[in-house]
ZAMARGU-4260 file (C-alpha; in steps of 0.2 Angstrom, whole numbers, plus 5000, padded with zeros to 4 digits):
<rodrens>
0) 4822/5095/5274 | 4812/5080/5259 | 4828/5079/5249 | 4837/5076/5263 | 4822/5063/5272
5) 4821/5053/5253 | 4841/5051/5256 | 4840/5046/5273 | 4827/5032/5272 | 4838/5026/5254
10) 4854/5026/5264 | 4844/5015/5278 | 4836/5004/5267 | 4853/5004/5256 | 4862/4997/5273
15) 4847/4985/5276 | 4848/4978/5259 | 4866/4974/5259 | 4866/4966/5276 | 4851/4953/5272
20) 4860/4951/5258 | 4877/4946/5261 | 4867/4933/5274 | 4857/4925/5260 | 4876/4925/5248
25) 4884/4917/5263 | 4871/4905/5263 | 4868/4902/5244 | 4890/4896/5250 | 4881/4878/5258
30) 4871/4876/5243 | 4871/4860/5237 | 4873/4858/5218 | 4882/4875/5221 | 4874/4888/5211
35) 4885/4900/5197 | 4896/4914/5200 | 4882/4925/5194 | 4868/4920/5206 | 4881/4921/5219
40) 4883/4940/5218 | 4868/4943/5212 | 4864/4953/5228 | 4878/4967/5222 | 4864/4972/5210
45) 4852/4980/5220 | 4864/4987/5233 | 4874/4996/5215 | 4854/5000/5212 | 4851/5007/5229
50) 4866/5018/5224 | 4862/5024/5210 | 4845/5031/5216 | 4854/5041/5231 | 4868/5048/5218
55) 4849/5054/5207 | 4842/5063/5221 | 4860/5069/5225 | 4858/5076/5206 | 4841/5082/5209
60) 4851/5093/5225 | 4863/5100/5216 | 4848/5103/5201 | 4838/5112/5218 | 4857/5119/5221
65) 4861/5130/5205 | 4841/5134/5204 | 4829/5128/5196 | 4828/5142/5181 | 4849/5139/5177
70) 4845/5123/5166 | 4828/5116/5171 | 4825/5108/5157 | 4840/5100/5155 | 4840/5092/5174
75) 4825/5085/5173 | 4830/5078/5155 | 4846/5067/5166 | 4832/5064/5179 | 4821/5055/5168
80) 4837/5045/5159 | 4842/5038/5174 | 4827/5033/5179 | 4824/5025/5165 | 4840/5016/5162
85) 4838/5007/5179 | 4842/4990/5184 | 4824/4990/5192 | 4808/4995/5190 | 4800/5012/5194
90) 4785/5019/5194 | 4776/5034/5198 | 4759/5038/5204 | 4747/5055/5205 | 4741/5056/5220
95) 4725/5067/5208 | 4719/5052/5197 | 4731/5038/5201 | 4740/5045/5181 | 4755/5036/5180
100) 4769/5050/5178 | 4784/5040/5174 | 4788/5021/5169 | 4805/5011/5168 | 4811/5002/5153
105) 4813/4988/5168 | 4796/4990/5175 | 4787/4986/5159 | 4801/4973/5153 | 4794/4965/5172
110) 4775/4968/5171 | 4772/4968/5151 | 4765/4951/5150 | 4755/4955/5163 | 4750/4975/5166
115) 4748/4986/5147 | 4752/5003/5159 | 4757/5020/5150 | 4760/5037/5156 | 4747/5047/5156
120) 4733/5036/5159 | 4725/5032/5174 | 4735/5016/5184 | 4718/5008/5185 | 4715/5006/5168
125) 4728/4999/5165 | 4724/4978/5161 | 4729/4965/5171 | 4730/4952/5191 | 4745/4965/5200
130) 4734/4982/5193 | 4719/4976/5204 | 4731/4967/5218 | 4740/4986/5219 | 4725/4998/5220
135) 4720/4998/5240 | 4739/4998/5244 | 4745/5013/5234 | 4729/5021/5241 | 4734/5012/5258
140) 4753/5024/5257 | 4743/5038/5249 | 4732/5040/5265 | 4744/5034/5280 | 4761/5041/5271
145) 4767/5026/5276 | 4783/5012/5268 | 4774/4998/5259 | 4784/4981/5257 | 4779/4964/5246
150) 4789/4952/5246 | 4793/4937/5233 | 4779/4942/5223 | 4773/4930/5209 | 4773/4940/5192
155) 4770/4932/5175 | 4788/4942/5164 | 4789/4942/5146 | 4806/4939/5146 | 4816/4942/5126
160) 4798/4936/5120 | 4796/4920/5132 | 4783/4924/5146 | 4791/4914/5162 | 4786/4914/5178
165) 4795/4928/5189 | 4800/4932/5207 | 4799/4953/5215 | 4799/4963/5230 | 4791/4978/5229
170) 4795/4993/5237 | 4779/5007/5239 | 4789/5024/5246 | 4777/5041/5248 | 4783/5055/5238
175) 4781/5070/5250 | 4785/5092/5241 | 4794/5103/5253 | 4776/5107/5261 | 4774/5090/5267
180) 4759/5085/5256 | 4759/5066/5248 | 4757/5072/5231 | 4763/5055/5223 | 4767/5036/5227
185) 4785/5028/5219 | 4781/5010/5216 | 4800/5001/5216 | 4800/4984/5210 | 4817/4976/5212
190) 4820/4954/5205 | 4819/4940/5217 | 4819/4924/5207 | 4836/4918/5208 | 4836/4920/5230
195) 4819/4912/5230 | 4822/4898/5220 | 4841/4899/5232 | 4829/4902/5246 | 4818/4886/5239
200) 4834/4877/5234 | 4842/4878/5252 | 4825/4874/5262 | 4822/4858/5249 | 4839/4851/5256
205) 4835/4857/5275 | 4820/4847/5275 | 4828/4831/5261 | 4841/4833/5276 | 4828/4830/5292
210) 4821/4817/5284 | 4835/4806/5279 | 4840/4810/5299 | 4822/4806/5308 | 4818/4789/5292
215) 4839/4783/5295 | 4839/4763/5305 | 4851/4772/5317 | 4850/4784/5328 | 4852/4800/5328
220) 4854/4819/5333 | 4862/4834/5330 | 4864/4845/5346 | 4868/4861/5343 | 4886/4870/5350
225) 4875/4886/5359 | 4876/4877/5378 | 4873/4858/5367 | 4855/4860/5363 | 4847/4844/5358
230) 4842/4851/5339 | 4835/4835/5329 | 4833/4817/5338 | 4825/4804/5327 | 4813/4788/5333
235) 4829/4776/5334 | 4837/4787/5349 | 4822/4796/5357 | 4813/4777/5358 | 4825/4764/5359
240) 4838/4774/5370 | 4832/4790/5379 | 4817/4783/5383 | 4807/4801/5380 | 4796/4812/5367
245) 4803/4824/5356 | 4793/4838/5365 | 4805/4834/5380 | 4823/4836/5372 | 4822/4849/5358
250) 4830/4865/5364 | 4837/4856/5382 | 4854/4855/5384 | 4858/4836/5383 | 4868/4836/5400
255) 4852/4843/5409 | 4843/4827/5400 | 4856/4816/5404 | 4869/4823/5418 | 4874/4806/5418
260) 4883/4807/5401 | 4894/4822/5408 | 4906/4812/5417 | 4908/4800/5404 | 4919/4802/5391
265) 4906/4806/5380 | 4905/4822/5384 | 4926/4827/5383 | 4924/4818/5365 | 4909/4829/5360
270) 4918/4843/5366 | 4935/4840/5358 | 4924/4842/5342 | 4914/4858/5344 | 4934/4862/5346
275) 4943/4854/5332 | 4934/4852/5322 | 4939/4834/5319 | 4926/4818/5317 | 4926/4806/5331
280) 4921/4791/5331 | 4922/4779/5344 | 4920/4758/5347 | 4912/4747/5358 | 4909/4762/5371
285) 4901/4759/5388 | 4886/4772/5390 | 4876/4771/5404 | 4858/4780/5401 | 4845/4784/5412
290) 4828/4784/5406 | 4809/4785/5414 | 4812/4763/5417 | 4828/4768/5428 | 4848/4765/5421
295) 4852/4755/5406 | 4870/4750/5400 | 4875/4748/5385 | 4889/4748/5372 | 4889/4759/5356
300) 4898/4762/5339 | 4896/4782/5340 | 4902/4794/5330 | 4905/4813/5331 | 4903/4823/5316
305) 4903/4842/5315 | 4893/4852/5302 | 4900/4871/5298 | 4891/4883/5291 | 4898/4895/5278
310) 4912/4906/5285 | 4918/4887/5294 | 4912/4889/5310 | 4905/4872/5316 | 4889/4877/5321
315) 4882/4859/5324 | 4887/4841/5328 | 4879/4826/5320 | 4877/4812/5335 | 4874/4792/5326
320) 4871/4778/5336 | 4876/4761/5334 | 4869/4747/5348 | 4883/4732/5348 | 4877/4728/5366
325) 4872/4711/5360 | 4888/4708/5348 | 4901/4714/5363 | 4893/4701/5376 | 4893/4689/5359
330) 4912/4694/5360 | 4915/4690/5379 | 4905/4673/5378 | 4915/4667/5363 | 4930/4671/5372
335) 4923/4661/5388 | 4918/4648/5379 | 4934/4646/5370 | 4944/4650/5388 | 4934/4634/5393
340) 4934/4624/5380 | 4952/4625/5381 | 4956/4619/5397 | 4942/4605/5395 | 4953/4598/5379
345) 4967/4600/5389 | 4960/4589/5404 | 4954/4577/5390 | 4971/4576/5381 | 4962/4582/5365
350) 4970/4591/5354 | 4960/4602/5341 | 4962/4608/5323 | 4954/4620/5313 | 4958/4616/5292
355) 4950/4630/5278 | 4947/4618/5263 | 4948/4630/5249 | 4967/4634/5256 | 4973/4618/5262
360) 4979/4630/5275 | 4975/4619/5294 | 4978/4624/5309 | 4980/4613/5327 | 4985/4614/5345
365) 5002/4608/5353 | 4991/4592/5357 | 4994/4587/5342 | 5011/4588/5343 | 5015/4579/5359
370) 5003/4565/5348 | 5016/4566/5335 | 5030/4567/5343 | 5030/4583/5335 | 5042/4600/5346
375) 5030/4613/5355 | 5025/4626/5344 | 5029/4618/5327 | 5019/4618/5313 | 5017/4605/5298
380) 5004/4609/5283 | 4989/4598/5280 | 5002/4588/5265 | 5015/4584/5280 | 5004/4577/5291
385) 4994/4566/5277 | 5012/4558/5272 | 5010/4553/5292 | 4995/4543/5289 | 4993/4525/5287
390) 4993/4521/5270 | 4977/4509/5272 | 4966/4520/5280 | 4972/4533/5270 | 4956/4527/5255
395) 4949/4516/5267 | 4944/4528/5283 | 4952/4545/5283 | 4943/4548/5260 | 4927/4540/5267
400) 4925/4550/5282 | 4929/4566/5276 | 4918/4562/5259 | 4903/4559/5272 | 4906/4575/5284
405) 4903/4585/5263 | 4887/4582/5269 | 4885/4593/5281 | 4884/4574/5295 | 4897/4578/5310
410) 4909/4562/5309 | 4918/4550/5322 | 4933/4540/5317 | 4947/4530/5322 | 4963/4527/5311
415) 4981/4522/5309 | 4996/4535/5310 | 5014/4537/5310 | 5022/4548/5323 | 5038/4556/5319
420) 5049/4540/5327 | 5038/4530/5314 | 5029/4519/5328 | 5012/4515/5323 | 4999/4524/5333
425) 4978/4524/5336 | 4968/4541/5333 | 4951/4546/5337 | 4943/4560/5327 | 4929/4569/5328
430) 4923/4582/5319 | 4910/4590/5305 | 4910/4601/5291 | 4907/4622/5293 | 4898/4629/5276
435) 4900/4648/5271 | 4886/4660/5266 | 4886/4652/5248 | 4883/4635/5254 | 4899/4627/5251
440) 4911/4618/5260 | 4923/4630/5270 | 4931/4623/5281 | 4933/4606/5292 | 4931/4608/5314
445) 4935/4592/5325 | 4947/4586/5339 | 4961/4572/5340 | 4963/4561/5351 | 4977/4548/5356
450) 4966/4531/5358 | 4984/4519/5357 | 4983/4512/5376 | 4964/4506/5371 | 4968/4500/5356
455) 4978/4490/5357 | 4971/4482/5375 | 4957/4482/5364 | 4967/4472/5353 | 4975/4461/5369
460) 4953/4457/5376 | 4949/4450/5357 | 4964/4439/5356 | 4961/4434/5375 | 4942/4430/5370
465) 4950/4419/5352 | 4959/4407/5366 | 4946/4405/5377 | 4932/4403/5365 | 4943/4390/5356
470) 4945/4380/5374 | 4926/4380/5377 | 4925/4376/5359 | 4933/4359/5363 | 4930/4355/5381
475) 4913/4342/5382 | 4902/4354/5395 | 4892/4367/5387 | 4899/4383/5387 | 4887/4400/5388
480) 4889/4421/5390 | 4878/4433/5393 | 4875/4449/5400 | 4865/4455/5415 | 4849/4452/5406
485) 4852/4436/5401 | 4854/4437/5383 | 4866/4428/5374 | 4882/4433/5364 | 4894/4415/5364
490) 4885/4399/5368 | 4896/4382/5363 | 4892/4371/5347 | 4895/4354/5362 | 4876/4363/5370
495) 4870/4363/5352 | 4876/4346/5348 | 4866/4341/5367 | 4850/4349/5357 | 4852/4342/5340
500) 4847/4361/5334 | 4859/4368/5323 | 4868/4384/5329 | 4861/4395/5310 | 4844/4390/5315
505) 4843/4394/5337 | 4832/4408/5339 | 4831/4409/5358 | 4842/4427/5365 | 4839/4420/5383
510) 4846/4405/5390 | 4825/4408/5399 | 4816/4400/5386 | 4825/4386/5382 | 4821/4381/5402
515) 4802/4373/5405 | 4788/4386/5408 | 4784/4381/5425 | 4804/4383/5433 | 4805/4401/5424
520) 4799/4413/5435 | 4807/4404/5450 | 4824/4404/5442 | 4823/4419/5435 | 4825/4428/5449
525) 4837/4420/5457 | 4846/4427/5443 | 4845/4443/5447 | 4847/4442/5464 | 4865/4433/5458
530) 4867/4447/5447 | 4864/4459/5461 | 4874/4452/5473 | 4888/4448/5463 | 4884/4430/5468
535) 4888/4415/5461 | 4870/4406/5449 | 4869/4387/5453 | 4854/4379/5448 | 4846/4362/5441
540) 4831/4362/5426
</rodrens>
């Protein structure tokens, strides 16, 4: 019965070990950087060890079935040899005076750096930290008959002459006689150094991942497949978009916290990622989110990134959000401005142009084609357009103004060009240089307007003014013109001859300054009244 009980406990323990370590082996696959093949299969050594112990128990059963009188010494030697060579540390302690009855070679290798222990000696006489640690546990197992487990205990180990820190699981199992009395304690030591390192690396990797998500400048959250539960959410997404505290969302279903998302494309896209395992990237998507302050509308660039278990199944999805509301609204506003500009330029008969100062490529509207008489939709190169500029204006006007604009100031000038039929036209060009991030001139943008008709009208006025002045100079009357404020803009030479002053020495701006001071006030108001009513002004002064 005792042997069957030991075998039953061993089988159960074996199954438990295989189950736990199989899960650990699966976790190892996700470890970064990858572990060695030896580490990956390390757990199988424990399985082999437990099977070896079961074989030992079975051997003992066979020995009992044939009878101890047949070959007691042979069976005992086999039993001890198996345990001695087993790849697991084992110690057998007698209840009476805690004498060490058996110690395996592996156990001596394990505790050699921290304990001095020998068969036939009392356990409590051994020196080392582990002695004091296990004494009360051994006594408790002997008194209660309960198995005791210690996990991942740090032990200084002497390995090939070098002392290093290792980790072990210890199992203290009571040994029962046929009578049921507990007479010994079996102490098993199983090394877990690599598993401890793996667990710590896994924990470190998980902590690093959580820290990366928490302190990312972008809004991030981890959504579990099981019930769309929010597992992690960083401060950016909580404060900027969700308007909720961490404890209000963690462990909650995303669509319970934000039910409005359930009826938007956001929900369907998240479901699709969980089903297909493919990353989903969405640009400038309109989303409505309700927080404690009411409903808010955003434009987001967001990404659903699936996270996989070692068996290839999707466990989580990482959500990354980037608010592009300002950018989208700016694009919309810019489009509206461009549309209005096109309407304005079309109404004002203005053409627009954009010249790349590096490549010399020019873009212009069809209004310029209308001005020069080119077909609608046709395009000319910058060099071809430059050939249309009137030769005298190319250097004296165009080149000078472009050089001036390179300083960053806007320019506004008029010059002559030829249309495609050879006719001379006047155009007004307004523009400014745009600089790139390196503060280098990049583009020259502006407008062009046909001012040929106005320019010829101005020339006609100038010619007419010239004829008027020629006639005024020939008349004996005093001829003068001024603006509505009485400021002179022309005085005939006969006036200067009359008052005996050279025109170059005449320093009076207004005709009021030339009349007697007593008359100035009276005639000033008569002048103002005539200007206001648009009546002729006559006076004797």
